[in-house]
Structure formats: C-alpha cells, structure tokens
N, C-alpha and C positions, 0 to 999 in steps of 0.2 A: 504493500500500500504506500509506504514511504517512497519507494522507488518510482511508483506511478505519479505521486504528487510532485516529486522532484523533477521528473521529466516534463510534467505539465507546466511547471514554473519556468523551466528552461526554454520551452517552446514559446511561451508568452513573451519572455524576455527577448528572444531572438526576433520574433515578429515585430515587437515594438521598436527594437533597434533598427531593423531594416526599414520599417515604415518611416522612422524619423530621418534616416539617411536619404531616402528617396525624396521626401518632402523638401529637404534642405537644398537638393539639387534642382528642384523644379522651378527654375527661374522664370519660365515662360507662362506660368499659370497666373492670369490676372483677374480671374473671376471674383475672388474675394479680397483683392487688395484695395486698401483705402487710399493709398498714394500710388499714382502711376507716374512713371518717368518719361518725359518728352525730350527727345534729342533734337538739338538745333545748332545751327551756326549763329552764334550771338553777335555777328558782325554783318548780318544780312538785312539791312534796312530796305524797305519798311516792314518786312515780314516779321523779323525778330532781331533786336539789336539793343545795345546799351546806349542810353541817353547821356547827357552831360553829367548827370548825377550818378552814373553807373547802374541805373535801374534798367531792368529788362522790359522793353516796350515793343510795340509793333502790332500790325493787324492780326497776325496769327496768334500772338500772345493774348490779345483781347478775345478773339474767337475761342481759343482753347479755354481760357479762364471762365468764360460764360458757359461753355459746354460742361466744364467740371462742376460748376455751381448747380447746373440742372441735373447732373448725374449723381450729385451728392458725394463726390470724391475730391481728392486734392491732386492737382498736377504739379509735379516738380520738374522744373526746366533744367536740363543738363547740356551744357555746351559740349560738342563732339567734333572730331575731325570729320568734316563733311565727306572727305574722300573714302572714309571707312564706315559710313553710316549703316550699310547693310550688315557689316560684322558686328557693330554695336547692337543692332536689333536682334540678330541671330543669337548673340551671346546672352541676352536677357539683361544687359546693363541698362538698356532703355526699353520702353514698352511701345512707344509711338514716335513717329517722325512727323512733326507738324511745323513746317518751315519753308513754304514755297516749294514743295517737292514736286518736280515734274513727273508726270506719268509716262514711262517709256517701256517698250517691249523688254529691254534688257533688265530693267529694275523689276518688272512684273514677275520675273523668274524667282526673285527672292523676297519680294514685298507684296503684301496684301493691301489693296488700296480701298479708300472710300470712294464714293462717287466724286467726280471732278467738281470743284467749286469755283475755280477761276481759270482763265486762259492766260497763256504766256507765250512770248516769242523772244528770240535772241536778236538784238540789234547791235549796231556799232557805235561806239563813242570815240571821239577824238577831242583834242584840245580846242578851245574856242577859236584860236587863231590859226588852226591848221589849214593848209592849202591843199591837202591831199584830195585828189579827184577819185572818189570811190562811188561807183554806180552799181556794182555787183560784187559778190565775193571773189570773183576773178581779179578784181583790181587790188586785192590784198597782196599780190605778188611782190616780193622783195620788201615787205613791211615787217616791223617788229610787232607781232600780234600776241595778245594774251587773253586769258580768261581765268575763272576760278577752277581749282582742282576739284574733280568729282562732279562738275556741273554738266548739264545737258550739252553745253557748247563744247566742252572738252571731248565728250563722247562723239559728237558729230565730226569734229576735226580729225580725230584719230581714225574714224571710219572712212575718211576721204583723203587717201594718201596724196593724190595729185594736188589737192588744195593745201594740205599741210606742207608738202615739199616745196610749194611755191613761195612760202613765207621765208623771209630772211631769218627769222627765228620765231619759235612758238614757245611761250612761257605760260606757266600756271602759278597762281597765287593761292595761299591757304584760304583767303576770304576776299571779298570784293573791296573791303576797306583798304587792304594793302594794294589791290589792283588799281583803285582810284588814285592812290598816292603815287604809284609808278607812272600812271598816265599824266598826272599833273606835273611831275618832275621831268618828263620827257624820256624816261627810261624805256617806255614802249611807245609805239606810234598809234596803235588801235587797240581798243578793248572790246571784246565780244562779251555782252552782258545781258542778263535778263532785263527785259524792257521795264518791268515793275521796279526793279532796283535802280536801273539807270535813270529813269525819269524822276524818281524820287530824289536821287542824288542831285540832279540838275535843278530841281525845284528849290533845293537848299542853297546851292551855290551856282546860280545861273551864269555867272561870268567865267566859269572855268572850263566847261565841256559843252559840246554840241552833239546831237544825235544825227547819224546818217541813216536815212530811211531805207536801209537794206536789211531784209530778214535773212538771217543765217540759219539754215536748216528749217525743219518743219515747225509750224505753230504747235505748241504743246498745251496740255491741260495740267492743272495742279490738283493734287489730292493729298489726303492724310494717309500715312503709311503705318502698317502694322506687321507683326510676324505672320508668316503664311498660314499658320495653324490657329491664329487667334481671331477666328471668325466672330466669336461671341463679343469680344471687346470692340471690334470694328462695327458690329451691328448696334451696340449700345451707343457708341459715339455718333454713328450715322443717324440714329433715331432723334437724338437731341439736336443735332445740327440741322436736320430737316425742319424741326420745330422753329429753330432760330431763323431759318429762311422764310418760313410761312408767316411768322409774326413780325417780320421786318427788322429783327435785331441784327442779323448779319448785314443787311443793307445799311443800317445806321453806322455800324463799325467800319464798313468799306468807305462810306462817305466821309467819315472822320479822317481817314488816312489818305484817300485819293480824291476827295471832293467829287466822287462819282460812285455809282453802284456797279461794281465789277463782279458781283457774285453771280455765278451761273445758276439758273433755276431749273435743275434737273429733277424729274419726278421718278 
C-alpha cells in the first residue's frame, strides 16, 4: 500500500513539473495575458515615434491604445530592430507589430495580418535645392540612393537587380530619422521613403526636402501583424478596430495626424 501511495505521489509530482515547464515555454499563448507587447520602430513618424519630451506618440500609438482600452488589456510598446521584426514575433518577445506595417507576399509567409486599414506607397525625397531630373526610377542611375533597412522599399530594390546595379550606391539606415539626417547633410542624393513618413517629415520642416512624384514599386496596404498561429488575438483586435471604424474614432485619430481621413473602410 505504501509503495502504491509513493508511486502515486511521484507520478503527480512529475506531471506537475512537466506541466509547469511547458507553460513557462509557451511564449506565444496570448489568450489570457493582461499585457500584450507591441513591437515598433520608435523613430517612424507619424506612425510611432518619440516627441521632444521623449514620449511615444503617433497615429498607430493612438489607435492601439484605444483598441487596448476597448479590449480591457494593456499594450506595452517595445522598440525593435525593424529588420528583425519577424524573428521578434516568432520568438514571443513581442505579440503584435503595429507600426505602419506593409502587407507583402513575403511577410505573409511569417505574419498573420489584420484587414488592411491604410494605403501606402514609396516615393522619392531629395533636398529642397536639388536639381536632379528624376521622372522615373530609371533616372536613379548613378545616384546615391537609400532607404530604411527591412522596409518594403529595400525588398523591392533587392528584387530588381538591374535597378539596384544602376545606382552609384545603395544604402540602408536603421530608421528613417537617420535617413532624413543623411539626406539633409548630402550624404545621399535620394531617399526612397514611405509616403506617410515622408510627407509628415516635410510638413514639419518644409524648407529642407521636396517630394518627387515617382512611385517606386507597387502601392501597398498597411495592416496589424500577429504570429501565424495567433488567430484568436488577431480576431479580438480586429473586432474592436472594426468598432473604432464604425463609430468614427479611427477617422478622428487619422484627422488629428494627417488632417485627412486615410482609414480604409473594409467590411
């Protein structure tokens, strides 16, 4: 009898221990988490960036905070290396990417998306006094061209060898803040940039840069990114975001940052 009792206790101990170990490794289970981690590039104005006081602000910050309030959870914003965003998501170090994330076929292989909520395209910025004659991407030959590492622009350039090889040099920067500084200093000739970020930057400092109305690559859509198997979390966020669109909250947030309603109304 004692032996049977001892073996029963041992079995319970082993099961409890194994269960605890599995739970500690389950970094991707977000169903019962009260705090969810959002990964972002905190230098990507106006989507998510630091203001003069060092506070994290931006249209996606406002949208996410409102969604968190309606979900009854807390969102923690975690700056990440944008070039490694998929790895951060897969590892469980972050739960969501909400930061002007373009929807692309390549990213869909590793990221589960919400419905698209904004459009975006890649445009060219040059210094305000530039005399460069650029009417298409072919006119970028022999120019010092740059963009952000991990961006849709970088993917497009690397997929077009003829275009990339025509450049005098192609550089990438960790974030657009560094890229804007390089353009201003003359370190590069042309910056390929998300239109949303580029036009916001020009609205702050209109005397420094000008946009060239040339679209680089395809027009893309922006969505919220989740782990491939986290359908439950995606659906929870989508539900409250749809409510924000229906009741006009998303529109008001867009108008605050862009003086226009840029939210896509997808059913």
